[in-house]
Steps between C-alpha positions, in 0.01 A plus 500: 500500500631840405418814692524856380695780664201637695401155628862437603504828693179404684628153589832640622312749719285221643808288575663794682180560697487129590866505611440794733170369635650157566795659679265711715346180642831416668453747786179329614658157467806617693285621789331159507830309481397314184848435365409247229245746366760778505739283298221449247410870479866610473551278199171583330549874545841467332358266234236754397765773476722273288198407287427870442858554382501197272162584348603863454806389307297250294634184659226238551429396858386139510628335816671594823818322392479670163483840671818417693679385185396809303589736785850353504531486122378850415586701810768333713730368228477837323588693818167683526446325833779371722581135561391563858159617376462184294610279789263680738201440271595132468530475881151645542365240259674217686377623840144524367514151351635349824234675710213418266583142402720340767285370784803470729624856447360806672643842424609695806531864586876465441430367148258773401534823701847591367371463143211745533693823441719333237194381311348845505825646364519227233141568390560874470827440312329270252204736455747784449633319191165524328500780245 
C-alpha cells in the first residue's frame, strides 16, 4: 500500500502523539510500582517514536524486529544516531520481551526507573530527526 505525502504526515503525527501519550502513562505506573508495565510502556513509547521516524523517511514498518534492524541500518550505521542510541533501543525491546513473555522474570524498580529519563531523551532525539 502506498500513501501520499499528506497521509504520511498525518500518520507520523499520530505516531508521535502515541509515543508521548504512552510515555505519560509511566508516571502513574511508577507510583503504583508496576515495573513490568513500565518496561512495556518504555519500549512502546520508543517504538512509536522510531516508527514515526521510519514512516517519515519512507521506510516501511512491519515488525518490531524490523524496526530495530532499520533503525540500525538507516540511522546508527550512518551516524545519524549513536551506537549507544541503537543499543539503548535494543535493550528496551529486550527488557519488554522478558517482562511480557517470561513467566519467571519480573522487572524491578532497578531495571526500569533508571531508564525513564533516558527513554524520554531518546524519544525526543528521535522525534527531533523528523523534518
